[in-house]
C-alpha positions in Angstrom: 36.1 25.9 -5.5 34.8 25.9 -1.8 33.4 22.5 -0.7 30.8 21.8 1.2 31.3 20.6 5.1 29.4 17.0 5.5 26.5 17.8 7.8 26.4 17.3 11.4 22.6 18.1 12.7 20.2 15.6 11.2 18.3 16.3 7.9 14.3 15.7 8.8 11.8 14.5 6.3 8.1 17.2 6.8 6.2 15.6 3.5 5.1 12.1 2.7 6.7 12.6 -0.6 8.8 9.4 -1.8 12.4 9.4 -2.2 13.6 10.5 -5.9 13.9 8.2 -8.5 18.0 8.0 -8.3 17.4 6.9 -4.5 14.7 4.7 -5.6 17.1 2.8 -8.6 20.1 2.7 -6.2 18.0 1.3 -3.6 17.2 -2.2 -5.8 19.7 -3.0 -7.1 21.6 -3.0 -4.2 18.8 -5.6 -3.1 19.8 -7.3 -5.9 23.6 -7.1 -5.8 23.1 -8.8 -2.6 20.6 -11.7 -3.4 23.3 -12.1 -6.3 26.2 -12.4 -4.2 24.2 -14.6 -2.2 23.4 -16.5 -5.3 27.1 -17.0 -6.2 27.8 -18.1 -2.3 25.3 -21.0 -3.3 26.8 -22.6 -6.0 30.5 -22.5 -4.7 29.4 -24.2 -1.5 26.8 -26.5 -3.2 30.2 -27.9 -5.1 32.4 -27.5 -2.2 29.5 -29.7 -0.1 28.3 -33.4 -0.6 24.7 -35.3 0.1 21.1 -33.1 1.1 23.2 -30.1 2.6 25.2 -29.7 -1.6 20.9 -30.3 -2.7 20.0 -27.2 -0.7 22.2 -25.6 -2.2 21.1 -25.7 -5.7 17.6 -25.3 -4.8 18.6 -21.8 -3.7 21.3 -21.1 -6.4 18.2 -22.0 -8.8 15.6 -20.1 -6.6 17.4 -17.0 -6.1 17.4 -15.1 -9.6 13.2 -15.3 -9.5 13.5 -13.9 -5.5 16.2 -11.2 -6.6 14.3 -9.9 -9.4 10.5 -9.9 -7.8 12.3 -8.0 -5.2 14.3 -5.4 -7.7 10.9 -4.8 -9.3 9.0 -4.2 -6.2 9.1 -0.5 -5.9 7.7 2.6 -6.6 5.2 2.0 -5.4 2.8 4.2 -3.2 2.7 4.6 0.4 -0.7 5.9 1.5 -3.7 3.5 0.9 -5.4 4.8 -2.0 -9.4 6.0 -1.1 -11.8 3.7 -2.0 -13.1 4.1 -5.4 -16.6 2.9 -4.3 -18.0 5.2 -1.5 -21.4 4.1 -0.5 -23.9 6.7 0.0 -25.3 7.5 3.4 -28.6 6.3 4.3 -31.1 8.7 4.2 -34.1 7.7 6.7 -37.9 9.0 5.4 -40.5 10.3 7.3 -43.4 8.1 7.9 -47.0 9.6 7.2 -49.2 10.1 9.7 -52.1 7.6 9.8 -55.4 10.0 9.9 -55.5 12.9 8.3 -55.2 16.0 10.7 -54.1 13.3 13.4 -51.1 14.8 14.6 -50.5 17.6 16.7 -51.4 20.8 15.6 -52.9 19.7 12.3 -55.7 21.0 10.8 -58.8 19.2 10.0 -60.4 19.3 6.8 -64.0 20.6 7.6 -66.5 20.8 4.3 -68.8 23.5 3.8 -71.8 24.2 5.4 -75.2 22.5 3.4 -76.9 25.2 1.6 
């Protein structure tokens, strides 16, 4: 079986397609793991420290799970702006009517038939 050599030249992305689902899930899992690791560190530091620093770490340990879940679930949104749902209709200007019949240049005046 033949193994592939690692690529040395850069791979260019030529489309606007979002990364694959597996890549997205892996990136979100890494972000969540880092946040939970930071939460664990806050718990340990809350036990070790005293005073206002302890309560700061306790507060961070309580708030970080919420932030981690929100950040981890913030994936798979479209990157491109979506077109507006309501597109305004272009304004159409009307021509003004002449003030008198035959007042405009090149107009033909209405004539009455001769009286008999």
